[in-house]
N, C-alpha and C positions, 0 to 999 in steps of 0.2 A: 694379844689384844683381848680385852675383856668384852664379853657378850652378855646380854641380859637374858635370863631364863626365869620362867614362872615355875615354882615348885609348890605342889599341893600334896598333902598326905592324909591318910586315914589309918591311924594306928590304934589298935584296940587296948593295949596295955600301957598304963601310966608311965612306967619307968622307960620303956622304949620310946614312947611319945616324947617324953622330956629330953631324952638323948638326941633324938632326931631333930627336935625343935632347936636345941642348942647348937647342933651342927649347922643347920641352915641359917640360924641367926648370926653365926660367925662369918657368913659369906654374903649376907643380904639383909633386907628389911622385911619384917612381918607386915603384911597388908590386910590379912584376916587371921583368924585364930590358927588355921592350919595351912595358910597360903603365904608364900614368901616370894619376893623379887630378889633374884640373885644376880650379881654383876661379877662374873668370874672369867678367869683365863681358862683355856682348855685343860690345863694341868689341874687347876683347882676344881673344875667340874668333875674330872675323873676321880679326884680324891673324894669328893662328896658322894659320888656314885658308889665307890668302893666301900667307904665307911658306912653309908646308908644300908648297903646290902648286908653288912655285918650286924646292923642294929635291928632291922625289921624282921618280922616273921613272914616269909613269903606266902605262907598258907592263909594268913588272916589279915595282913596289912598291905597297904599300897602306897607308892610314891610316884607321882607324875612329875616329870621335868620337861618343860616345853620351851624351846628356843623362841625368843621374841625378836623380831626384826625391827629396825628403826621405823619403818612404815607402819607397823602395828601400833606404835605409840603415838603416831600422828592422829589417830582416830579413837583415842581412849575416851570413854564416857564414864563419869563418876556421878552417882546420885546419892543424896543424903550426906552422911558424915565422911564418905569416901573421898579421897583426894589423890590425884595422880602424883607419883613421886616427883620431887623437884629435880629439875635438870641441873646437874653440877658441871660447871665448865672447868676444865683443867687447862692450864697454860704451861707451856714449856718455853724457857728462854734458851735460845741457842747462841 
């Protein structure tokens, strides 16, 4: 089952920053320059963490990945050009 996570990074070097952004973009949506909403399975999240650890320099860079519960999104406030992500309904025909 997919879970929503908020990922935010601070990477000092351009090439590493671009690699990390591409990795996160593959699994979610950019909501700020260095902040992404990820909707991943546990296996995908582990892949992201493993690959990110290979990309970043742990002495100078940081990556925060924070799990977001459904209740958290019921109380989202957006100001200015910000907009909460659209809810996508998925249907299964049995």
